C-alpha positions in Angstrom: -4.8 15.2 4.3 -3.9 11.9 5.9 -0.7 10.0 5.0 -0.6 6.3 4.3 2.8 4.8 4.7 3.4 1.7 2.6 5.9 -0.8 3.8 6.4 -3.8 1.7 5.6 -6.6 4.1 7.4 -9.2 2.0 10.4 -6.9 2.0 10.4 -6.8 5.8 10.4 -10.6 6.0 13.4 -10.7 3.7 15.3 -7.8 5.1 14.1 -5.5 7.9 16.5 -2.8 6.8 14.9 -2.6 3.3 11.5 -2.1 4.8 12.5 1.4 5.9 12.6 2.6 2.3 8.9 3.4 2.1 6.6 5.5 0.0 4.1 7.9 1.4 0.8 8.5 -0.2 -1.4 11.3 1.0 -5.2 11.0 0.9 -8.3 12.8 2.0 -10.3 10.8 4.5 -13.5 12.7 3.5 -13.3 11.3 0.0 -12.9 7.6 0.9 -16.5 7.0 0.2 -16.0 8.0 -3.5 -15.4 4.8 -5.5 -13.4 6.7 -8.2 -11.2 8.3 -5.6 -10.6 4.9 -3.9 -9.7 3.4 -7.3 -7.2 6.2 -8.0 -5.6 5.5 -4.6 -5.4 1.8 -5.4 -3.4 2.6 -8.5 -1.1 5.0 -6.6 -0.6 2.2 -4.1 0.2 -0.3 -6.8 2.7 2.0 -8.4 4.4 2.7 -5.0 4.4 -1.1 -4.2 6.1 -1.9 -7.6 8.8 0.7 -6.8 9.4 -0.9 -3.4 9.2 -4.6 -4.4 10.9 -4.7 -7.8 14.5 -4.0 -6.5 14.2 -6.6 -3.8 14.0 -9.5 -6.3 15.9 -8.1 -9.4 18.2 -10.7 -10.7 16.7 -13.6 -8.7 15.2 -16.7 -10.1 11.5 -16.2 -10.5 11.9 -12.5 -9.8 8.7 -11.5 -11.6 6.6 -13.9 -9.7 8.1 -12.8 -6.4 7.6 -9.2 -7.3 4.0 -9.7 -8.2 3.4 -11.5 -4.9 5.1 -8.7 -3.0 2.9 -6.1 -4.8 -0.3 -8.0 -4.1 0.6 -8.4 -0.4 1.6 -4.7 0.0 -1.6 -3.5 -1.8 -3.7 -5.8 0.4 -2.2 -4.4 3.6 -2.5 -0.8 2.4 -6.1 -1.2 1.2 -7.0 -2.8 4.6 -5.5 0.4 6.2 -7.7 2.5 3.9 -10.8 0.4 4.8 -10.0 1.0 8.5 -9.8 4.7 7.9 -13.1 4.6 6.0 -14.8 2.8 8.9 -13.3 5.4 11.4 -14.7 8.1 9.2 -18.2 6.5 9.2 -18.0 6.1 13.0 -17.1 9.8 13.4 -19.9 10.9 11.1 -22.4 8.8 13.1 -21.5 10.3 16.4 
């Protein structure tokens, strides 16, 4: 199993100390080619991102908009990491 550490990028910009509160999602690199598995991981990532982003903006003006933006950015970064892991897996299989 490989671990994917999610750090809310938007949270880091606001407060570097808050970025240390992260969620860890384990995944199997050999299953990254399975679309259903990738969709399942995306949902786990979204859930973890909501947990990380929601407290950052609670009580602020436009908190829901800021939270959604934070979740989108965090999911995009995490999915890019998964795509990189998938490419690495393809390269390993080709050699």
